[in-house]
PyMOL Python script that loads the backbone (N, CA, C, O; Angstrom):
from pymol import cmd

cmd.read_pdbstr("""\
ATOM      1  N   MET A   1     105.008 107.874  76.676  1.00  0.00           N
ATOM      2  CA  MET A   1     106.300 108.039  77.291  1.00  0.00           C
ATOM      3  C   MET A   1     106.770 106.732  77.915  1.00  0.00           C
ATOM      4  O   MET A   1     107.940 106.408  77.716  1.00  0.00           O
ATOM      5  N   GLY A   2     106.007 105.966  78.629  1.00  0.00           N
ATOM      6  CA  GLY A   2     106.424 104.674  79.139  1.00  0.00           C
ATOM      7  C   GLY A   2     107.200 104.771  80.441  1.00  0.00           C
ATOM      8  O   GLY A   2     107.289 105.825  81.070  1.00  0.00           O
ATOM      9  N   GLU A   3     107.760 103.625  80.818  1.00  0.00           N
ATOM     10  CA  GLU A   3     108.507 103.524  82.069  1.00  0.00           C
ATOM     11  C   GLU A   3     109.858 104.219  81.951  1.00  0.00           C
ATOM     12  O   GLU A   3     110.447 104.254  80.871  1.00  0.00           O
ATOM     13  N   PRO A   4     110.358 104.780  83.076  1.00  0.00           N
ATOM     14  CA  PRO A   4     111.694 105.362  83.056  1.00  0.00           C
ATOM     15  C   PRO A   4     112.729 104.273  82.784  1.00  0.00           C
ATOM     16  O   PRO A   4     112.591 103.143  83.251  1.00  0.00           O
ATOM     17  N   GLU A   5     113.751 104.620  82.035  1.00  0.00           N
ATOM     18  CA  GLU A   5     114.784 103.644  81.724  1.00  0.00           C
ATOM     19  C   GLU A   5     115.715 103.499  82.915  1.00  0.00           C
ATOM     20  O   GLU A   5     115.860 104.411  83.729  1.00  0.00           O
ATOM     21  N   THR A   6     116.341 102.338  82.999  1.00  0.00           N
ATOM     22  CA  THR A   6     117.362 102.113  84.004  1.00  0.00           C
ATOM     23  C   THR A   6     118.680 102.009  83.270  1.00  0.00           C
ATOM     24  O   THR A   6     118.799 101.266  82.296  1.00  0.00           O
ATOM     25  N   ALA A   7     119.662 102.745  83.731  1.00  0.00           N
ATOM     26  CA  ALA A   7     120.967 102.738  83.085  1.00  0.00           C
ATOM     27  C   ALA A   7     122.017 102.303  84.090  1.00  0.00           C
ATOM     28  O   ALA A   7     121.892 102.556  85.288  1.00  0.00           O
ATOM     29  N   LEU A   8     123.039 101.655  83.596  1.00  0.00           N
ATOM     30  CA  LEU A   8     124.134 101.228  84.438  1.00  0.00           C
ATOM     31  C   LEU A   8     125.249 102.246  84.288  1.00  0.00           C
ATOM     32  O   LEU A   8     125.772 102.454  83.193  1.00  0.00           O
ATOM     33  N   GLN A   9     125.606 102.879  85.393  1.00  0.00           N
ATOM     34  CA  GLN A   9     126.683 103.862  85.358  1.00  0.00           C
ATOM     35  C   GLN A   9     127.578 103.612  86.557  1.00  0.00           C
ATOM     36  O   GLN A   9     127.101 103.609  87.692  1.00  0.00           O
ATOM     37  N   GLN A  10     128.845 103.405  86.331  1.00  0.00           N
ATOM     38  CA  GLN A  10     129.820 103.149  87.369  1.00  0.00           C
ATOM     39  C   GLN A  10     129.376 102.003  88.267  1.00  0.00           C
ATOM     40  O   GLN A  10     129.513 102.083  89.488  1.00  0.00           O
ATOM     41  N   GLY A  11     128.845 100.935  87.671  1.00  0.00           N
ATOM     42  CA  GLY A  11     128.507  99.744  88.410  1.00  0.00           C
ATOM     43  C   GLY A  11     127.234  99.794  89.225  1.00  0.00           C
ATOM     44  O   GLY A  11     126.957  98.853  89.969  1.00  0.00           O
ATOM     45  N   ARG A  12     126.453 100.843  89.119  1.00  0.00           N
ATOM     46  CA  ARG A  12     125.208 100.883  89.886  1.00  0.00           C
ATOM     47  C   ARG A  12     124.043 101.219  88.966  1.00  0.00           C
ATOM     48  O   ARG A  12     124.200 101.891  87.947  1.00  0.00           O
ATOM     49  N   SER A  13     122.889 100.739  89.350  1.00  0.00           N
ATOM     50  CA  SER A  13     121.687 100.953  88.550  1.00  0.00           C
ATOM     51  C   SER A  13     121.112 102.328  88.863  1.00  0.00           C
ATOM     52  O   SER A  13     121.133 102.778  90.008  1.00  0.00           O
ATOM     53  N   ARG A  14     120.603 102.981  87.836  1.00  0.00           N
ATOM     54  CA  ARG A  14     120.056 104.331  87.984  1.00  0.00           C
ATOM     55  C   ARG A  14     118.764 104.436  87.203  1.00  0.00           C
ATOM     56  O   ARG A  14     118.700 103.997  86.055  1.00  0.00           O
ATOM     57  N   THR A  15     117.736 105.009  87.802  1.00  0.00           N
ATOM     58  CA  THR A  15     116.488 105.227  87.086  1.00  0.00           C
ATOM     59  C   THR A  15     116.507 106.627  86.494  1.00  0.00           C
ATOM     60  O   THR A  15     116.752 107.607  87.196  1.00  0.00           O
ATOM     61  N   LEU A  16     116.249 106.707  85.206  1.00  0.00           N
ATOM     62  CA  LEU A  16     116.244 107.992  84.519  1.00  0.00           C
ATOM     63  C   LEU A  16     114.800 108.472  84.436  1.00  0.00           C
ATOM     64  O   LEU A  16     114.093 108.165  83.477  1.00  0.00           O
ATOM     65  N   SER A  17     114.366 109.225  85.442  1.00  0.00           N
ATOM     66  CA  SER A  17     112.962 109.617  85.526  1.00  0.00           C
ATOM     67  C   SER A  17     112.673 111.018  84.980  1.00  0.00           C
ATOM     68  O   SER A  17     111.509 111.380  84.809  1.00  0.00           O
ATOM     69  N   HIS A  18     113.700 111.799  84.708  1.00  0.00           N
ATOM     70  CA  HIS A  18     113.498 113.146  84.173  1.00  0.00           C
ATOM     71  C   HIS A  18     112.897 113.031  82.773  1.00  0.00           C
ATOM     72  O   HIS A  18     113.307 112.166  81.998  1.00  0.00           O
ATOM     73  N   PRO A  19     111.930 113.892  82.438  1.00  0.00           N
ATOM     74  CA  PRO A  19     111.280 113.794  81.126  1.00  0.00           C
ATOM     75  C   PRO A  19     112.212 113.970  79.928  1.00  0.00           C
ATOM     76  O   PRO A  19     111.850 113.579  78.819  1.00  0.00           O
ATOM     77  N   VAL A  20     113.373 114.533  80.113  1.00  0.00           N
ATOM     78  CA  VAL A  20     114.295 114.737  78.986  1.00  0.00           C
ATOM     79  C   VAL A  20     114.747 113.406  78.383  1.00  0.00           C
ATOM     80  O   VAL A  20     115.049 113.339  77.192  1.00  0.00           O
ATOM     81  N   TRP A  21     114.797 112.350  79.195  1.00  0.00           N
ATOM     82  CA  TRP A  21     115.350 111.081  78.712  1.00  0.00           C
ATOM     83  C   TRP A  21     114.471 110.384  77.689  1.00  0.00           C
ATOM     84  O   TRP A  21     114.932 109.458  77.023  1.00  0.00           O
ATOM     85  N   GLN A  22     113.217 110.799  77.543  1.00  0.00           N
ATOM     86  CA  GLN A  22     112.372 110.188  76.515  1.00  0.00           C
ATOM     87  C   GLN A  22     112.869 110.514  75.106  1.00  0.00           C
ATOM     88  O   GLN A  22     112.481 109.847  74.147  1.00  0.00           O
ATOM     89  N   PHE A  23     113.717 111.523  74.973  1.00  0.00           N
ATOM     90  CA  PHE A  23     114.212 111.948  73.665  1.00  0.00           C
ATOM     91  C   PHE A  23     115.583 111.361  73.321  1.00  0.00           C
ATOM     92  O   PHE A  23     116.156 111.702  72.286  1.00  0.00           O
ATOM     93  N   TYR A  24     116.107 110.494  74.164  1.00  0.00           N
ATOM     94  CA  TYR A  24     117.433 109.921  73.948  1.00  0.00           C
ATOM     95  C   TYR A  24     117.395 108.406  74.028  1.00  0.00           C
ATOM     96  O   TYR A  24     116.475 107.815  74.594  1.00  0.00           O
ATOM     97  N   GLU A  25     118.419 107.791  73.447  1.00  0.00           N
ATOM     98  CA  GLU A  25     118.655 106.357  73.588  1.00  0.00           C
ATOM     99  C   GLU A  25     119.847 106.205  74.521  1.00  0.00           C
ATOM    100  O   GLU A  25     120.911 106.772  74.268  1.00  0.00           O
ATOM    101  N   VAL A  26     119.677 105.443  75.598  1.00  0.00           N
ATOM    102  CA  VAL A  26     120.778 105.205  76.523  1.00  0.00           C
ATOM    103  C   VAL A  26     121.663 104.113  75.931  1.00  0.00           C
ATOM    104  O   VAL A  26     121.182 103.052  75.534  1.00  0.00           O
ATOM    105  N   VAL A  27     122.963 104.390  75.879  1.00  0.00           N
ATOM    106  CA  VAL A  27     123.946 103.431  75.375  1.00  0.00           C
ATOM    107  C   VAL A  27     125.025 103.251  76.441  1.00  0.00           C
ATOM    108  O   VAL A  27     125.068 103.997  77.419  1.00  0.00           O
ATOM    109  N   GLN A  28     125.886 102.271  76.252  1.00  0.00           N
ATOM    110  CA  GLN A  28     126.965 102.022  77.203  1.00  0.00           C
ATOM    111  C   GLN A  28     127.824 103.279  77.367  1.00  0.00           C
ATOM    112  O   GLN A  28     128.414 103.760  76.400  1.00  0.00           O
ATOM    113  N   GLY A  29     127.891 103.800  78.573  1.00  0.00           N
ATOM    114  CA  GLY A  29     128.738 104.949  78.860  1.00  0.00           C
ATOM    115  C   GLY A  29     128.140 106.301  78.519  1.00  0.00           C
ATOM    116  O   GLY A  29     128.832 107.312  78.646  1.00  0.00           O
ATOM    117  N   GLY A  30     126.899 106.365  78.097  1.00  0.00           N
ATOM    118  CA  GLY A  30     126.317 107.661  77.767  1.00  0.00           C
ATOM    119  C   GLY A  30     124.955 107.543  77.131  1.00  0.00           C
ATOM    120  O   GLY A  30     124.162 106.674  77.494  1.00  0.00           O
ATOM    121  N   TYR A  31     124.678 108.425  76.173  1.00  0.00           N
ATOM    122  CA  TYR A  31     123.381 108.441  75.510  1.00  0.00           C
ATOM    123  C   TYR A  31     123.532 108.972  74.097  1.00  0.00           C
ATOM    124  O   TYR A  31     124.504 109.654  73.772  1.00  0.00           O
ATOM    125  N   LYS A  32     122.549 108.645  73.259  1.00  0.00           N
ATOM    126  CA  LYS A  32     122.556 109.072  71.856  1.00  0.00           C
ATOM    127  C   LYS A  32     121.353 109.948  71.587  1.00  0.00           C
ATOM    128  O   LYS A  32     120.271 109.730  72.131  1.00  0.00           O
ATOM    129  N   CYS A  33     121.557 110.943  70.741  1.00  0.00           N
ATOM    130  CA  CYS A  33     120.460 111.790  70.289  1.00  0.00           C
ATOM    131  C   CYS A  33     120.080 111.335  68.884  1.00  0.00           C
ATOM    132  O   CYS A  33     120.803 111.618  67.929  1.00  0.00           O
ATOM    133  N   PRO A  34     118.947 110.631  68.743  1.00  0.00           N
ATOM    134  CA  PRO A  34     118.535 110.159  67.419  1.00  0.00           C
ATOM    135  C   PRO A  34     118.231 111.302  66.450  1.00  0.00           C
ATOM    136  O   PRO A  34     118.316 111.111  65.237  1.00  0.00           O
ATOM    137  N   ARG A  35     117.883 112.477  66.954  1.00  0.00           N
ATOM    138  CA  ARG A  35     117.568 113.620  66.096  1.00  0.00           C
ATOM    139  C   ARG A  35     118.819 114.202  65.439  1.00  0.00           C
ATOM    140  O   ARG A  35     118.730 114.884  64.418  1.00  0.00           O
ATOM    141  N   CYS A  36     119.980 113.931  66.027  1.00  0.00           N
ATOM    142  CA  CYS A  36     121.251 114.422  65.469  1.00  0.00           C
ATOM    143  C   CYS A  36     121.977 113.319  64.710  1.00  0.00           C
ATOM    144  O   CYS A  36     123.203 113.343  64.603  1.00  0.00           O
ATOM    145  N   GLY A  37     121.239 112.362  64.188  1.00  0.00           N
ATOM    146  CA  GLY A  37     121.869 111.281  63.442  1.00  0.00           C
ATOM    147  C   GLY A  37     122.621 110.304  64.322  1.00  0.00           C
ATOM    148  O   GLY A  37     123.618 109.723  63.892  1.00  0.00           O
ATOM    149  N   GLY A  38     122.158 110.115  65.552  1.00  0.00           N
ATOM    150  CA  GLY A  38     122.778 109.138  66.437  1.00  0.00           C
ATOM    151  C   GLY A  38     124.028 109.632  67.125  1.00  0.00           C
ATOM    152  O   GLY A  38     124.842 108.821  67.567  1.00  0.00           O
ATOM    153  N   ARG A  39     124.205 110.927  67.229  1.00  0.00           N
ATOM    154  CA  ARG A  39     125.373 111.503  67.886  1.00  0.00           C
ATOM    155  C   ARG A  39     125.437 111.021  69.334  1.00  0.00           C
ATOM    156  O   ARG A  39     124.474 111.177  70.085  1.00  0.00           O
ATOM    157  N   GLU A  40     126.569 110.436  69.727  1.00  0.00           N
ATOM    158  CA  GLU A  40     126.724 109.927  71.087  1.00  0.00           C
ATOM    159  C   GLU A  40     127.270 111.007  71.997  1.00  0.00           C
ATOM    160  O   GLU A  40     128.184 111.747  71.633  1.00  0.00           O
ATOM    161  N   LEU A  41     126.693 111.087  73.191  1.00  0.00           N
ATOM    162  CA  LEU A  41     127.120 112.033  74.209  1.00  0.00           C
ATOM    163  C   LEU A  41     127.555 111.218  75.422  1.00  0.00           C
ATOM    164  O   LEU A  41     126.926 110.210  75.744  1.00  0.00           O
ATOM    165  N   VAL A  42     128.607 111.633  76.090  1.00  0.00           N
ATOM    166  CA  VAL A  42     129.194 110.858  77.177  1.00  0.00           C
ATOM    167  C   VAL A  42     128.512 111.172  78.499  1.00  0.00           C
ATOM    168  O   VAL A  42     128.134 112.314  78.761  1.00  0.00           O
ATOM    169  N   GLY A  43     128.359 110.139  79.331  1.00  0.00           N
ATOM    170  CA  GLY A  43     127.786 110.306  80.665  1.00  0.00           C
ATOM    171  C   GLY A  43     126.276 110.397  80.610  1.00  0.00           C
ATOM    172  O   GLY A  43     125.683 110.454  79.532  1.00  0.00           O
ATOM    173  N   LEU A  44     125.664 110.410  81.772  1.00  0.00           N
ATOM    174  CA  LEU A  44     124.203 110.536  81.862  1.00  0.00           C
ATOM    175  C   LEU A  44     123.880 111.792  82.658  1.00  0.00           C
ATOM    176  O   LEU A  44     123.273 111.729  83.727  1.00  0.00           O
ATOM    177  N   ASN A  45     124.292 112.916  82.127  1.00  0.00           N
ATOM    178  CA  ASN A  45     124.121 114.187  82.798  1.00  0.00           C
ATOM    179  C   ASN A  45     122.831 114.839  82.311  1.00  0.00           C
ATOM    180  O   ASN A  45     122.730 115.232  81.149  1.00  0.00           O
ATOM    181  N   THR A  46     121.849 114.954  83.195  1.00  0.00           N
ATOM    182  CA  THR A  46     120.545 115.505  82.831  1.00  0.00           C
ATOM    183  C   THR A  46     120.656 116.955  82.373  1.00  0.00           C
ATOM    184  O   THR A  46     119.997 117.351  81.412  1.00  0.00           O
ATOM    185  N   THR A  47     121.473 117.743  83.044  1.00  0.00           N
ATOM    186  CA  THR A  47     121.615 119.158  82.686  1.00  0.00           C
ATOM    187  C   THR A  47     122.114 119.310  81.255  1.00  0.00           C
ATOM    188  O   THR A  47     121.578 120.115  80.495  1.00  0.00           O
ATOM    189  N   ASN A  48     123.126 118.551  80.886  1.00  0.00           N
ATOM    190  CA  ASN A  48     123.651 118.638  79.520  1.00  0.00           C
ATOM    191  C   ASN A  48     122.635 118.151  78.502  1.00  0.00           C
ATOM    192  O   ASN A  48     122.540 118.701  77.405  1.00  0.00           O
ATOM    193  N   ALA A  49     121.870 117.115  78.859  1.00  0.00           N
ATOM    194  CA  ALA A  49     120.841 116.605  77.945  1.00  0.00           C
ATOM    195  C   ALA A  49     119.771 117.669  77.704  1.00  0.00           C
ATOM    196  O   ALA A  49     119.309 117.839  76.575  1.00  0.00           O
ATOM    197  N   VAL A  50     119.376 118.384  78.755  1.00  0.00           N
ATOM    198  CA  VAL A  50     118.378 119.458  78.620  1.00  0.00           C
ATOM    199  C   VAL A  50     118.947 120.590  77.770  1.00  0.00           C
ATOM    200  O   VAL A  50     118.264 121.101  76.882  1.00  0.00           O
ATOM    201  N   LYS A  51     120.185 120.982  78.033  1.00  0.00           N
ATOM    202  CA  LYS A  51     120.809 122.065  77.258  1.00  0.00           C
ATOM    203  C   LYS A  51     120.919 121.698  75.779  1.00  0.00           C
ATOM    204  O   LYS A  51     120.721 122.550  74.912  1.00  0.00           O
ATOM    205  N   HIS A  52     121.231 120.448  75.492  1.00  0.00           N
ATOM    206  CA  HIS A  52     121.320 120.004  74.096  1.00  0.00           C
ATOM    207  C   HIS A  52     119.977 120.193  73.398  1.00  0.00           C
ATOM    208  O   HIS A  52     119.924 120.696  72.276  1.00  0.00           O
ATOM    209  N   LEU A  53     118.887 119.789  74.062  1.00  0.00           N
ATOM    210  CA  LEU A  53     117.561 119.977  73.459  1.00  0.00           C
ATOM    211  C   LEU A  53     117.248 121.459  73.279  1.00  0.00           C
ATOM    212  O   LEU A  53     116.711 121.865  72.248  1.00  0.00           O
ATOM    213  N   LYS A  54     117.583 122.258  74.276  1.00  0.00           N
ATOM    214  CA  LYS A  54     117.275 123.693  74.217  1.00  0.00           C
ATOM    215  C   LYS A  54     117.961 124.355  73.020  1.00  0.00           C
ATOM    216  O   LYS A  54     117.362 125.188  72.341  1.00  0.00           O
ATOM    217  N   VAL A  55     119.204 123.989  72.768  1.00  0.00           N
ATOM    218  CA  VAL A  55     119.985 124.614  71.701  1.00  0.00           C
ATOM    219  C   VAL A  55     119.660 124.035  70.324  1.00  0.00           C
ATOM    220  O   VAL A  55     119.590 124.779  69.345  1.00  0.00           O
ATOM    221  N   ARG A  56     119.459 122.721  70.237  1.00  0.00           N
ATOM    222  CA  ARG A  56     119.347 122.067  68.931  1.00  0.00           C
ATOM    223  C   ARG A  56     117.951 121.580  68.557  1.00  0.00           C
ATOM    224  O   ARG A  56     117.668 121.373  67.377  1.00  0.00           O
ATOM    225  N   HIS A  57     117.073 121.393  69.544  1.00  0.00           N
ATOM    226  CA  HIS A  57     115.755 120.817  69.268  1.00  0.00           C
ATOM    227  C   HIS A  57     114.701 121.545  70.109  1.00  0.00           C
ATOM    228  O   HIS A  57     114.248 121.025  71.129  1.00  0.00           O
ATOM    229  N   GLU A  58     114.320 122.728  69.684  1.00  0.00           N
ATOM    230  CA  GLU A  58     113.453 123.598  70.482  1.00  0.00           C
ATOM    231  C   GLU A  58     112.080 123.002  70.784  1.00  0.00           C
ATOM    232  O   GLU A  58     111.567 123.184  71.888  1.00  0.00           O
ATOM    233  N   ALA A  59     111.480 122.301  69.839  1.00  0.00           N
ATOM    234  CA  ALA A  59     110.145 121.727  70.060  1.00  0.00           C
ATOM    235  C   ALA A  59     110.187 120.672  71.166  1.00  0.00           C
ATOM    236  O   ALA A  59     109.304 120.633  72.023  1.00  0.00           O
ATOM    237  N   GLU A  60     111.205 119.823  71.147  1.00  0.00           N
ATOM    238  CA  GLU A  60     111.346 118.798  72.180  1.00  0.00           C
ATOM    239  C   GLU A  60     111.624 119.436  73.537  1.00  0.00           C
ATOM    240  O   GLU A  60     111.109 118.991  74.562  1.00  0.00           O
ATOM    241  N   TYR A  61     112.447 120.487  73.529  1.00  0.00           N
ATOM    242  CA  TYR A  61     112.741 121.204  74.771  1.00  0.00           C
ATOM    243  C   TYR A  61     111.457 121.788  75.364  1.00  0.00           C
ATOM    244  O   TYR A  61     111.256 121.727  76.577  1.00  0.00           O
ATOM    245  N   ALA A  62     110.597 122.345  74.532  1.00  0.00           N
ATOM    246  CA  ALA A  62     109.329 122.906  75.006  1.00  0.00           C
ATOM    247  C   ALA A  62     108.465 121.821  75.652  1.00  0.00           C
ATOM    248  O   ALA A  62     107.780 122.083  76.641  1.00  0.00           O
ATOM    249  N   GLN A  63     108.492 120.608  75.101  1.00  0.00           N
ATOM    250  CA  GLN A  63     107.734 119.502  75.698  1.00  0.00           C
ATOM    251  C   GLN A  63     108.266 119.164  77.089  1.00  0.00           C
ATOM    252  O   GLN A  63     107.486 118.915  78.009  1.00  0.00           O
ATOM    253  N   VAL A  64     109.586 119.152  77.245  1.00  0.00           N
ATOM    254  CA  VAL A  64     110.184 118.861  78.548  1.00  0.00           C
ATOM    255  C   VAL A  64     109.761 119.917  79.561  1.00  0.00           C
ATOM    256  O   VAL A  64     109.389 119.586  80.687  1.00  0.00           O
ATOM    257  N   VAL A  65     109.815 121.179  79.168  1.00  0.00           N
ATOM    258  CA  VAL A  65     109.423 122.269  80.065  1.00  0.00           C
ATOM    259  C   VAL A  65     107.969 122.111  80.492  1.00  0.00           C
ATOM    260  O   VAL A  65     107.651 122.284  81.669  1.00  0.00           O
ATOM    261  N   GLN A  66     107.084 121.785  79.557  1.00  0.00           N
ATOM    262  CA  GLN A  66     105.665 121.592  79.884  1.00  0.00           C
ATOM    263  C   GLN A  66     105.476 120.437  80.863  1.00  0.00           C
ATOM    264  O   GLN A  66     104.706 120.554  81.817  1.00  0.00           O
ATOM    265  N   GLU A  67     106.169 119.329  80.637  1.00  0.00           N
ATOM    266  CA  GLU A  67     106.041 118.181  81.535  1.00  0.00           C
ATOM    267  C   GLU A  67     106.529 118.519  82.934  1.00  0.00           C
ATOM    268  O   GLU A  67     105.940 118.079  83.922  1.00  0.00           O
ATOM    269  N   LEU A  68     107.596 119.292  83.025  1.00  0.00           N
ATOM    270  CA  LEU A  68     108.100 119.681  84.341  1.00  0.00           C
ATOM    271  C   LEU A  68     107.114 120.596  85.060  1.00  0.00           C
ATOM    272  O   LEU A  68     106.984 120.523  86.282  1.00  0.00           O
ATOM    273  N   LYS A  69     106.423 121.452  84.322  1.00  0.00           N
ATOM    274  CA  LYS A  69     105.424 122.338  84.927  1.00  0.00           C
ATOM    275  C   LYS A  69     104.246 121.553  85.477  1.00  0.00           C
ATOM    276  O   LYS A  69     103.644 121.950  86.474  1.00  0.00           O
ATOM    277  N   HIS A  70     103.912 120.430  84.828  1.00  0.00           N
ATOM    278  CA  HIS A  70     102.745 119.655  85.231  1.00  0.00           C
ATOM    279  C   HIS A  70     103.040 118.649  86.337  1.00  0.00           C
ATOM    280  O   HIS A  70     102.118 118.044  86.883  1.00  0.00           O
ATOM    281  N   ARG A  71     104.297 118.466  86.669  1.00  0.00           N
ATOM    282  CA  ARG A  71     104.631 117.559  87.771  1.00  0.00           C
ATOM    283  C   ARG A  71     104.125 118.152  89.070  1.00  0.00           C
ATOM    284  O   ARG A  71     104.069 119.372  89.228  1.00  0.00           O
ATOM    285  N   LYS A  72     103.760 117.291  89.991  1.00  0.00           N
ATOM    286  CA  LYS A  72     103.280 117.777  91.282  1.00  0.00           C
ATOM    287  C   LYS A  72     104.414 118.491  92.003  1.00  0.00           C
ATOM    288  O   LYS A  72     105.537 117.992  92.070  1.00  0.00           O
ATOM    289  N   GLN A  73     104.107 119.651  92.532  1.00  0.00           N
ATOM    290  CA  GLN A  73     105.071 120.392  93.319  1.00  0.00           C
ATOM    291  C   GLN A  73     104.965 119.935  94.767  1.00  0.00           C
ATOM    292  O   GLN A  73     103.858 119.699  95.250  1.00  0.00           O
ATOM    293  N   PRO A  74     106.087 119.805  95.476  1.00  0.00           N
ATOM    294  CA  PRO A  74     106.018 119.399  96.874  1.00  0.00           C
ATOM    295  C   PRO A  74     105.288 120.452  97.704  1.00  0.00           C
ATOM    296  O   PRO A  74     105.373 121.649  97.430  1.00  0.00           O
ATOM    297  N   VAL A  75     104.580 119.990  98.710  1.00  0.00           N
ATOM    298  CA  VAL A  75     103.848 120.894  99.590  1.00  0.00           C
ATOM    299  C   VAL A  75     104.851 121.569 100.505  1.00  0.00           C
ATOM    300  O   VAL A  75     105.634 120.903 101.182  1.00  0.00           O
ATOM    301  N   LYS A  76     104.824 122.893 100.523  1.00  0.00           N
ATOM    302  CA  LYS A  76     105.724 123.629 101.404  1.00  0.00           C
ATOM    303  C   LYS A  76     105.073 123.742 102.770  1.00  0.00           C
ATOM    304  O   LYS A  76     103.922 124.161 102.895  1.00  0.00           O
ATOM    305  N   ARG A  77     105.814 123.367 103.775  1.00  0.00           N
ATOM    306  CA  ARG A  77     105.307 123.454 105.139  1.00  0.00           C
ATOM    307  C   ARG A  77     105.804 124.739 105.763  1.00  0.00           C
ATOM    308  O   ARG A  77     106.906 125.207 105.478  1.00  0.00           O
ATOM    309  N   ALA A  78     104.973 125.299 106.616  1.00  0.00           N
ATOM    310  CA  ALA A  78     105.368 126.514 107.320  1.00  0.00           C
ATOM    311  C   ALA A  78     106.488 126.167 108.294  1.00  0.00           C
ATOM    312  O   ALA A  78     106.448 125.129 108.955  1.00  0.00           O
ATOM    313  N   ALA A  79     107.470 127.029 108.374  1.00  0.00           N
ATOM    314  CA  ALA A  79     108.576 126.811 109.302  1.00  0.00           C
ATOM    315  C   ALA A  79     108.066 126.970 110.729  1.00  0.00           C
ATOM    316  O   ALA A  79     107.206 127.812 110.989  1.00  0.00           O
ATOM    317  N   PRO A  80     108.584 126.175 111.649  1.00  0.00           N
ATOM    318  CA  PRO A  80     108.142 126.312 113.040  1.00  0.00           C
ATOM    319  C   PRO A  80     108.528 127.681 113.584  1.00  0.00           C
ATOM    320  O   PRO A  80     109.569 128.237 113.236  1.00  0.00           O
ATOM    321  N   SER A  81     107.690 128.194 114.421  1.00  0.00           N
ATOM    322  CA  SER A  81     107.921 129.508 115.008  1.00  0.00           C
ATOM    323  C   SER A  81     109.118 129.448 115.944  1.00  0.00           C
ATOM    324  O   SER A  81     109.238 128.527 116.751  1.00  0.00           O
ATOM    325  N   THR A  82     110.009 130.439 115.833  1.00  0.00           N
ATOM    326  CA  THR A  82     111.181 130.480 116.707  1.00  0.00           C
ATOM    327  C   THR A  82     111.024 131.516 117.802  1.00  0.00           C
ATOM    328  O   THR A  82     111.886 131.640 118.673  1.00  0.00           O
ATOM    329  N   THR A  83     109.933 132.256 117.764  1.00  0.00           N
ATOM    330  CA  THR A  83     109.697 133.256 118.808  1.00  0.00           C
ATOM    331  C   THR A  83     108.824 132.646 119.893  1.00  0.00           C
ATOM    332  O   THR A  83     107.894 131.896 119.595  1.00  0.00           O
ATOM    333  N   PRO A  84     109.118 132.965 121.157  1.00  0.00           N
ATOM    334  CA  PRO A  84     108.294 132.415 122.243  1.00  0.00           C
ATOM    335  C   PRO A  84     106.882 132.988 122.179  1.00  0.00           C
ATOM    336  O   PRO A  84     106.679 134.166 121.885  1.00  0.00           O
ATOM    337  N   GLU A  85     105.921 132.127 122.462  1.00  0.00           N
ATOM    338  CA  GLU A  85     104.526 132.571 122.443  1.00  0.00           C
ATOM    339  C   GLU A  85     104.214 133.368 123.697  1.00  0.00           C
ATOM    340  O   GLU A  85     104.712 133.069 124.782  1.00  0.00           O
ATOM    341  N   GLU A  86     103.384 134.384 123.530  1.00  0.00           N
ATOM    342  CA  GLU A  86     102.974 135.190 124.679  1.00  0.00           C
ATOM    343  C   GLU A  86     101.788 134.536 125.354  1.00  0.00           C
ATOM    344  O   GLU A  86     100.938 133.941 124.692  1.00  0.00           O
ATOM    345  N   SER A  87     101.727 134.645 126.696  1.00  0.00           N
ATOM    346  CA  SER A  87     100.615 134.050 127.439  1.00  0.00           C
ATOM    347  C   SER A  87      99.533 135.042 127.694  1.00  0.00           C
ATOM    348  O   SER A  87      98.521 134.708 128.309  1.00  0.00           O
TER     349      SER A  87
END
""", "prot")
cmd.dss("prot")
cmd.show_as("cartoon", "prot")
cmd.util.cbc("prot")
cmd.orient("prot")
């Protein structure tokens, strides 16, 4: 998979760390899906990129889902008690 790509969007640098981006080529103003014959898609919207894989490339979509499952989940902390403690 390699390093996350950095894309320039609206004059600022952005790191594309979501696993879906390994299946696309980032181009000026958007991204290309090499599996669809280089079809260009506008913007760098992760949700749309995931939906495209889900609808058109099921095997790649399954890989993204697996990678997301294996990512470390943040540790949930217990909420502080709001009830006064009894003495």
